[in-house]
C-alpha positions in Angstrom: 32.3 164.9 67.6 31.0 161.2 67.7 32.5 158.7 69.5 34.5 157.1 65.8 36.1 160.4 63.9 36.4 159.5 60.1 40.1 160.5 59.9 40.3 160.0 56.4 38.1 158.9 53.0 40.6 157.3 50.0 39.4 157.9 46.5 38.0 155.9 44.4 40.3 153.2 43.9 42.9 154.1 46.1 44.6 151.9 48.4 46.5 154.3 50.2 45.7 156.7 53.3 48.7 159.6 52.3 47.7 161.9 55.1 47.7 158.9 57.6 51.1 156.6 56.6 53.8 157.2 53.8 53.2 153.5 53.0 50.0 152.1 53.5 48.4 149.6 51.6 44.3 149.0 53.2 44.9 145.0 51.8 47.7 144.7 53.4 48.3 147.2 57.0 45.6 144.9 59.2 46.6 141.2 60.2 43.7 139.4 59.3 40.4 140.6 57.3 36.9 138.9 58.0 34.6 138.4 54.7 31.1 139.1 55.3 28.1 138.4 52.7 24.5 139.0 53.6 25.4 138.8 57.1 27.6 135.8 57.6 31.1 135.5 57.3 31.9 133.6 54.4 36.1 134.0 54.8 38.9 134.9 56.7 42.1 136.2 55.0 45.5 137.3 55.6 45.1 140.4 52.8 42.9 141.6 49.9 45.1 141.6 47.2 43.1 139.2 45.5 40.2 141.3 45.2 39.6 144.4 42.5 39.6 147.7 44.1 38.4 149.3 41.1 35.5 151.7 42.3 35.9 150.9 46.2 36.6 153.6 48.8 38.3 153.0 52.5 37.1 154.8 55.7 39.8 155.4 58.4 38.0 155.6 61.3 39.7 157.0 64.7 39.6 156.9 68.4 41.0 158.1 71.7 44.3 157.4 70.2 43.4 159.0 66.9 44.5 162.0 68.9 46.6 161.0 71.6 50.1 162.2 69.8 48.5 166.3 69.8 47.7 166.1 73.3 51.3 164.7 74.0 52.5 167.6 71.8 50.9 170.3 73.4 52.0 168.9 77.1 48.7 167.8 77.8 49.7 164.4 80.5 47.9 161.2 80.0 48.7 159.4 83.4 47.5 156.0 81.4 50.4 156.2 79.0 52.8 157.2 81.7 52.2 154.3 84.3 51.9 152.4 81.3 48.2 151.1 81.2 45.4 151.1 78.2 43.2 153.8 77.8 39.8 153.8 80.0 37.0 152.4 78.5 33.9 153.2 79.7 30.3 151.7 79.3 27.6 153.6 79.6 24.0 154.1 79.2 23.9 157.5 76.9 22.9 157.1 73.6 25.5 158.5 71.0 23.9 160.8 68.0 23.5 161.8 64.8 26.9 163.8 63.3 24.9 163.8 59.4 26.6 162.9 56.6 30.1 163.0 56.8 30.8 160.8 53.7 29.6 163.2 50.8 26.8 162.0 48.3 
């Protein structure tokens, strides 16, 4: 696995992610959206409802929180959670590696 697992890829035009949340909407789920054009931030928005979603897809990327619930369900203790701390973060000089084309094509 790579550092950011792909949890879900929406169908073109779909704004929801049913396997992840029943009432999700990628246009409104986040508190803030930074809009970039040609590598420069051009807008800061509270939602994306003004954008056409036709033909667009959304990629939902995970992190350690993506599998935390599964570990707890299997009885694996997570000391940082028990101590009400954030998950450990590490700085490393180990290069990431290509995990291939996981987005279809």
